[in-house]
N, C-alpha and C positions, 0 to 999 in steps of 0.2 A: 504493499500499500504506500502511495506515493505522502511524503512528509515537507513539510517545507522550512526555508530559513531560509534569512534573510543575507545581501550583503555585510561584511563584518563592519562593525564601526570605523568609519572614515572611508570606507571603501564609495563606489559609487554612485551619484544617486541622479533621480532623472529629471527633465525640466523641472517639474515640482518643488521638486527639493527633496522628497523621498527617496526612500531606496526604495527598487525596484523588487517585487517578490520572486523568489528565483525555485523552483521546486525540484525535487530529487528523486528518485524512487527509491526503492528500499537500501541499496548500495550506495545510494548518493551522487549517481551520478544525472547530471541536466539537463544532459541531452535524453533522456527518457521520453520527455515530456513530449518534445520537438519530432521524436520518431513514432509514440504513439499517435499526435494530432497527424501525420505524414500517412502513416498507412488507413487512418479514418478515415481519410479526403479519397481514397484512392479507391472504395466499398471492394462491391463482390460480384462473379459474374456465375452464376446467377447472380441476382440481385436477392435483398431480403423476402421483397414483396415476390418474385416470381418462386420463389420458393415457397413462402405461404400460399403461393394460390396454385401451384400444383399438389400440392397434400392432399392427401382425399381423406382423410379420420377430420372429425368434426373441429371445428378453431372458432377461438375469439378473439377479436383485437381491443385489450384495452387503451383508452386514449383520454389522458388530463381533457374534460368539460371547457377548461377556458382556452384552450387551442383553438377551439370552435371546428368546422367540419374539416373533417380529412379529407386530403387530395386524393381520390381514385377509390373514396368510398363504394358507387356503383358498383365498380370492377370489382370489387370485395364482396361486398355483398351479394351480387352474380354468380360469386365462384364457393355461396353458399359461408362466407364468413360472416361471424356475427359481430358490428362491431358495435361498442359499449363506450359511450363517457363518462367516465367518472368525475363528479363534483369536489370542490374544496379541494384540489389538486395540483401539482405542476408532473413533474419529470419521474419522479420516485413517489409512483402511486400507491403504492404497498406502506409506504414509509409516512408520508401524505394522509392518509385517508386512507388507514388501515383497515375497518369496518364497512365501507362501500366495496372495495378491493373484495375483502372475505367475501363479500355476500355476491359481488358480480363473476368473481372464481368459479363460489357455490352452484351458483346457475349455469354457469357454463358445464358445470361438470354433470350437473342434475340432466340437462339439455341432451346432454353426450350420452349420460345411460339410458333417455330412452327412444334414442334412433335406434 
């Protein structure tokens, strides 16, 4: 898990006069954050969405309600994916609103058992 540290006292500062935050991985290598970001922008082939569309099992896609409509919802629902918006959360749905996450997950599993 990444740890954070600041440049040492007397080190470089940004134009604001504050010292920039440098993120290191567990081994203390600051390049780990850059490497992760670069790889995340490359994406995958096939895309995660393509993999989701091709699955033959019941699927439910949870997203934060505050994000608004999910681009491509029609294609997902046409492929049998249930798209469920969860209120009062952001990216970490299960941490931000565990009750709603548990209800949506239970509903998805219950619906799956009835298919």
